[in-house]
N, C-alpha and C positions, 0 to 999 in steps of 0.2 A: 575266365570268360570262355564261352563256347559259341559255336556257330551252328546251332541245331537246325536241322532241315535244310541245310545249305551245303553245297560242295565244299571240300576242303580248300582253304585259302592257300595258294601256292606262294611260298616265301623263298626267295633265293638269296643266299649269303655270298659275300665276296670279302676275302681277307688277303693281306699281303704282309708277310713277315718272314724273316729267315728261320725262325723257330716259333713254337707255340708258346708265346709269352703271356704275361698276366693280362694284357689287353685282349687276348683271344679267349680267355677262360670264361667269359660271360656267355659266349655262344653255346657251349655244351649244356649250360643250365636250361636253355630253351630246347635244344635238340633232344635232351633226355627227359624232358618233362612229360608225364602222361597227359596232362591237360593240353599241352601244345601239340602232342602227337595225335590227339583226338580232333584237333582243329586245323592243323596245318599239314601241307605237303612240302617238305623242305629239301633244298639242294644247295650246293656250294661250289664256287670256283675259287682258286687261289693260285698264287705264284708258286710254281713247283720248286721246292728245295727238299733235299733228303731229310733234314731234321723236321721240318714242318709236316711233311707227308707221313713220316713215321709216328710223330706225336699225335697227329690228327686221328690216326687209327685207334689210339688209346681213348680219346674223348668222344669220338663220333659213333652213333649207333649205326647198325647195318642199314637202317631205313634211309639214312642221309645219302642222297645221290651226290657223288663227288666228281669233279672234273678239274684236275691240275692243268695249269696253263704255263706255257713258256712265254715269259714276259720280260722285257728289258729292265735292267736295274741300274742305279747310279754306280759310278766307280767307287771302289773301296779306297779308304785313306790309309796311309802308312803311319804307324805309331811313331812318335818322335821322342827321342831321349833328349831332355833339355840340356844335358851336359855332353852331348855327342860330337861337338865341334863341327867340322866340315861335313861329316856324314849327316848330322842332323839338319844342317842348312840345305843339303841336297834333298833330303826328305821333305823339307818345308816347300822347296821349289816344286818338287814332284806333286805334293798335295795341292798347291796353287794351280798347277797345270790341270790336274784332275778336276778341280772345282770349276775351272774355266771350261773344260770339256763337258762337264755336267750341264753347265748353264747353256752351252750351245746346243746340246742334245735334248734339253728338257722338252721342248715342243714336239720334236719327232717321236720321242718316247711316249709322250702323252697321246699323240695321235695313233701310234701303233697299238698301245694298250687299249684305247677306246675301240679300235676296230676289232681286235681279237675278242674282247669281252662282248661287244655288240653282236658278233656272229653267234656266240653261245646263247645270248638272251633272245635274239631274234628267232632262233629255231624253235623255241618253246617259251613264249613270253609269260613270265610270272606275274602275279598280281602285285607283289611287293618285292623290292630289292632292299636288303639290309646290308649296309656297308660298314665294315669294322676297320676303323682307321686308328693307328697308334699315335694320335696327336694331330696337330695341324701345322704344316701341310701334310705330314705323314707320307704314306706311300703314293707314288705317282699313279699306280694302277688302280688304287681305291678311288682317287679323285676322278680318274678316267672312267671308272665304272659308273659314276653318277651321270656322266654325259652319255655313255653307252646305253644306260637305262632309259633315258629320255628319248634317244634316237630309236630304240627298239619298241617304244610305245608302252613301256611299263606304267602301270597306273600311278603308283606312288613310290617314292624312294626315301629311305631312312639312312642317315649317315651318323654313325656313332664316333665321336671324337674322344679318344681315351687319354688325353693329356692336355697340357696347356698349349694354347695356340701361340705361334711366333708371329710378331708383327713384321713390318717392312723396314728392317734396319740393316739389311745387307743386300748387295747386288743380286744374290741368288733369289732372295725374296721379292725384290723389285720385278724380276722376270716372272715370278709366280703370280703377280697381281692379276693379269688377264685370265689366267687359269682359275684363280680363286673366284673371280666374279662369274665366270662361266659355270663353275661347279655350283656355286651358291644358287644360281638361277635354275639348276637342274635338280636340286634337293628340296623335298617337301618339308622335312623336319630334321633338325639336328638334335642329337642326344649327347649330353655330358653326364658324368657320374657325380660331379660336384658343382655347387653354385659358382665357386671361384673359377673353375674351368669354363663354365658357361658365360660368366661375365667377360672373361678374356676373349672367348670366341665371338661374343657380341661385338666387342670393341674392334677386333681385327676384321671381321667380315661385315660389320655394320648390319647386324641381324635385327629384324623385328622380333618382339617378344613371342609372337605366335609361331615363329619358325624354330623355336628351341624348347626342349623339355629336359628335366633332370630325372634320370633313373639311376639311383645309387648302385654301385657294384655289389656283388654278393659272393657267397661261397657255400658249398654244401653244409648243411647244419651239423652233420657229424662227419668230420674228416676221417678218411680211411688211413689210419696209422697203426703201426704195431706198437707193442709196449716199448720196444727199443729198436733202433736201426740195426741192420745186420753188421754195421761197422763195429768191430770188437772194442775199439777205443771208446765208444759211447756206452756200450752195455757194461763195461768194466769200470766206468768212471766212479769217482768218490761221491757218494750221495750227499755228503756235506758240502761239496763244492757248489758255489753259485755260478751258474752259467748265464752270461749276458750274450744275446745273439741278435743278428740282423740278417735279412735275406734281401738280395737285390742285385741288379746289374752293377758291377764295380766300375762306376763312372762318377765324375765330379758332382753331378747334380744329386746323386744319392747320398753324398756326404759321409762315406765310410771313414775318410781320413779324420774328420772331426770326432767321430766316435772313438777311433783309436787314440786320438789325443786326449779325449775326455777320460777314457779308461786309464791312460797313463797318469793323468792328474789325480784320479781317484786313488790309485795305488800310492802315488807320491804324498798326497795329503793324509792318507790313512794307511800307513805301512803295515799295520796289523792285518789288513785285508789282502795283502800281497799274495799269500798262498791259498786264499779262500775263494778267489774269483778267477774266471777265465772268460775270454771273449771269443765267440765263434762267428765267423763271417761266411755266409753261403752265397755263392754266385761267381760269375766270371765277367771279365770286361777289360776295357782299355787301361783302367787304373790299377790293375793288379800289381804290377811292378812297383808303382808309386807307393801303394799300401805296404807291400813287403819291405820296401826300403825304410818306410817310416817305422814299422814294427822293429826292424833291426836297429835303427837309430835310437829308439826309445828303450832298447834292451827288453823287449817284450816277447821274444821268440818262444819262451816256454809258457807264456800266458795267452797268446793269441793264435788261433788256428784258422787258416783259410781253407775251406772245404772245396772250393770250386763249384762248378755246376753239378747239382746232384738230383737224380730222379727221386731219391728218398728224403728230400729236404723236409717234408712234413714230419717224418720220423725223428729227424735231428731236432726240429723245432720242439717236438714233444719233450725232449730232454732239457730244454732251456728253462730258466727260472724267470728271466726278464727279457722282454723283446723291445728293441729300439728301432725306430724308423727315423734316421738322422738326415732326411732329405734337405737339400739346400734351396732348391727352386724347381719350377716347372713340374710340380707333382700334383696330379689330379686326385685319384682315390686309390692308393696302392693296395693291391690285393693282399700282400703279405701282412699288412696291419690287420685286415679282417681275419686272415687265417690265424694269426696270433690270438685275436679275441675269441675265435671259435675254440681254440685250444686252452682258453681260460688263463692266458698269460697276462700279467700286468704289462701295459704298453707305454713306452715313452716315445713321444713323437715331436718333430719340429713343427712349430706353429706356422705352417705354410700350406697353401692350397687346400685340397680336400681333407688333409689329415685333421684339420681343425673341426671338420664335420664328423669325423669318425670317432675321435676321442673327446670325452667330456672331462675337462681338467679337474684333477683331484677327486674324481668319482670313478671313472673307468680307466684312468691312466693319468699321465702327466704330460703337459705340453711345455716345451722350452723354445726360446728363440733360436732360429736357424743359425748355425755356425758358432753358437755361444758354448764354448768348451767348458767354461766354469759352471754354467747353469746345467749342462748335461751331466757333468760329474756329480753335482749336488743332487740331481734327481736320481742318479744311480745309487748314490750313498743312501738316500732316503729309503729306497725300496730294499736295499740289501740289509740294512740294520733293522728294518721293520718288516719281516716276512709276512706277518699277518695282514699288514696294509696291502702288500702285493697280492695275497690270496683274495682279499676282499675286492680289490680293483679288478682282478682277473675274472671273478665271478660276475661282477656287475658289467664288465665288458662283454662277457659271454651273453648275458641277458640282452644287452643293447644290440649285439650282433643279430640276435633272433628277431627282435622287434623292429629294428630299423634297416637291417641289411639282409633280409631273408630271401632265399631263392624264389619262394612262392610269390613274393611281392614283385621281384624283378620280372618273372615270367608273366605275371598278371599285367604289369605295366606295358610290356611289349605287345602282348596280345591285345591290349586296349588300343595301342597305336595301330596295329595291323587292322583291327576291327573297324576303326574310324575310317580307314582307307578303303574298305571294301566298296563303299558306295560313292567314292569320289570319282 
């Protein structure tokens, strides 16, 4: 879509994350689109952190006006060792006090974020504000930016919710209720990547159908990867080895512990595969120690490798034979699944959230019930013993990624939203 014979539409983005995560990766598809650059004048504010600022420079074109902001953030939590005795109890008390402090400071933080973002928007009011939120409630500053947009006189506001919304089942969320209602009244359209995430958001915020649209996530059609990663352990690997892999934050909702358990069951049920398969996990997070302990307990130290957070993760994925998305809950439309499809890998995914919309069962991959270790082990075995099936599913998944999750479609959808707002 273009806006011929009209001035460029000014679109301002706001994001808040400690690093440039999957939820942020949709914005660069717009920023770097020739069609969008012919139609839009774009800028961004964001909560300033060293990782986010550094990674933003990789994804953002020089034409994107950037303004990092110093914004308040919630207190961090201490990781708890379940077998740590008195020390763990003290950490639990510490976390409870921090949560209580967060609750007390929630409204002042919201007001301060709203004021600081309002000052930026008011100085040069854009036509559209595009808010990128990592779920709901997500970052306090992103919700505050919706109010700041309204106060600054912005014509229309788009808020993208990149994960499943949380209802009011905790004291923290009870206190969020007034903020949620205020933000809802300041947003003109909410965007989710999957219908499941949209239905959850409708339920939590009591949205009218006209207030929400679905725009599927996407990824560049041809990922920029090398033949092999620079990691010598990868370039020298046995070509006969079957590599099962997964990418994601190491946290309970991503389900890596179930994948490790399923991998162990696979080897236990089919001992002849023991020396022919390996499991690679890419990512970092609070569950790393738990996963390492499970690997040790199941005697898989020589079969499982944890890579940590890697900038060359796509190169590592290129060396995989099977990709698994073992998420347990609160999963919208994981970018890693689409990346695996673009790399022509057969994909096994949990039948939760937007994963069901990404994978066509038995055609472009396999869907298994979340947390079902036996079903996941059987799906792995099916693809390992029938590599031709894996190649066929990988090719069909690649075709699906082009037709259903293309960057051009994503950009066109957002330009359509922005264009509708021009005359509002």
